[in-house]
N, C-alpha and C positions, 0 to 999 in steps of 0.2 A: 586331855586338855584341848580346848577348842582353838583351832588355828585358822585365822582369817588371812587369806592371800589376796592381795590386790594386784591384778595384772592389767596394765593399761597398754592398749594397742599391740596385743600379741595376736598375730593373725596366723591361722593354720592353713597352709597350702600343702595338700597331699599329692604324692607322686602318682603316676599312672598305674603303678602296681596295686594301688588301693582302689583303682577305678573311680576316683573322685577328684574334684578340684574345687572344693567349697571354700568360700572366702568369708570368714567371720572373725569376731574379736571377743575373747573372754574378758569381761570388764570386772568381774568379781568372782571369787570362789571362797566359800565358807565350809571348811572341813571340820567334821566332828568325829574324831577317832573313837570316842567313848561309845557311840552308836554305829560306828563304821559307815558313816554317811557323809556325802558331800553335796552341796548345793552350788550350782554354777549359773551365772548370769551372762548371757551372750548378746552381743549387738550384731545384727545382720545388716547387709547392705541394701536388701530389698526383700519383699515377700517371696517365700519359696513354697514349694509343694509339701504335702505330707510325706511323700517319698524322700524328698531332699532332707527334711527334718529327721526322718528315721536314719538316713545314712550319716548325717552329722552326729547324731546321738551315738551311733555304733562306733564311729571314729573316736569320739571322746571316751567312750567306755573302754576301748582297747587300751588306753593309757591309764585307766583307773580301775582295772579289773579286780583289785583287792577290796573294793567297797561293796557292801551288800546293797546299798541304795544310792542311786545317783539321780538327783533332781536337777533338771535343766530348764531354765527360763529364757525365752527369746524376746528381744525388743527390736523394733524397726528404727531407722534413723530418727534422731531427735526425740526418742522416747526414753524416759528414765525410770528405773525401778521405783516402786512405791505406789503405783496406780494400776497394778495388775500387769500381766505379761501378754504379749501378742500371741505367743504359743508356748507350749510346754512339751517336753519329752522326758518322762520320769521312768526310771527303772526301780520298781518297788516289790520284788526285783525284776518282774517282767516289764518289758518296754510298753509304755502307753503314750501315744502321740495325739496331741490336741492342738488345733488352730482355734484360738479363742476370739481373735480379732477378724479383720476382713482379709479375704484373699485378694490377690492382685486383680482378678476379674471383678470382684465386688467393689474394689476401690475405683476402678475405671468407670463402672456403672454409676457410682456416686458422683464422680467428678463431671460426668456428662449429663447428669439429670437436669432437666429444665425447670426453672422456677418462674411462676407467673408474677406479674406486678413490676413496679419500678424498683430495681435493686439499688439501694443507697450505699450499702457497705456489705462486705462479705469476709468471712473468717474460716479457718480450718482448725478444728479441734482434734489434735493428734493423740487421741485417747487409744491406748493399746487394744482395748476390747470393744470400745464403742466409738470408732472414728466417725466424724460427721462434719459437714459444712454448714455454716450458719449464714443466713442472709437477712439483713434488715431491709424490709420491703415496704413500699408505700402502695396500697391497693384499696381502691374505693374510698379514698380520703382517710384511711386508717393506716396505722403502722403495725407491722407484724414482724416477729422473729420466726423465720422458717428454718428448720433444721432438717437436712437431708442425711439420713443415716445409711451407712453401708450395711449390707447383709453380713451378719455375724452370729456367733452363738447366743449372745445376749440380746441383740437387736432383731433376731429372727430374719425375716425377709427384708428388713430395713424399710425405707420409705420416708415420707415427709411428716414432720410434726410442726404445727402452726400455733403460735401464741400471739394474741394481741398485746402490744406493749404501749406504755405511756411514758412520755419524756419527763424526766425530773432533772433539771439543770442544778448542779451543785456549785457552791461558792468557790471551790478551787479550780473551776473551769472544766471539770470533767462532766460527762453526760451519763446519767443513770436511766435505765429502762426498767420500769416495774411491770409486773404481770401477775395475774391471779394464780396463787398457789398456796399451799398450806405449810410451807417450810421457810417462809421469809426469804425466798430466793429472788434475785434480781440480776440484771446485766449492767456492767459498767464499762464504757469505752475508756481504756487507759490512755495516758498521755502519749504512749508510743503507738497508739492506734489499735492495739490488740483489744480483744473483748474478754473482760474478766467476768467470771461466774461466781456470784457471792450468795451466802446465806447468813443467818444470824451469827455464825461462828467466824465469818470472814471469807476470804477468797479460797475456793477449792479447785478451780481450774482456770486456765487462760488459753483462749483460742487465738491463733496467729492471724494477723491481718493479711488478706489476699490482695485487695485493691481498695 
């Protein structure tokens, strides 16, 4: 029988005898005894190294050594399950460690990257695997949405993506920005100032307003 354990704000702090002092929270555990497997979702306080992830994974496995497979998914602050994980450490049964999103160094580089033109608005898209900063820029009398991606598994070396956008004022007072694409995608500045990313099916992401 499948047993789902919801654990909120349970922080593991290990003693010096374990030679570790990692601070993390298990936000969900889904245990399947029929297949002798457990899947765990963890919230981290910040980006950590692959070595740290390995040590956290080994600590967790110590208390669940009766499982053949332990799948562990990691999320950074304000990231929620459902859009991929920032990192994984899976025992299948051997341990495999992967950082899928941006490392701390890659995030710093993204945050300090310079953008040309007059910046009108900026947002941060806290995607676990494809974090990026978006800038609405006026340049040469045209409007552009410039996205600066951090280096990651999916984004490769990262860098800038530039799209010319066209204003479309809506009756409810919000501002929509259309751009050329084959998927019916567009940007919409929400009433709270955040940037919604939409397609024909509706909103699929929201980037938080920076200034």
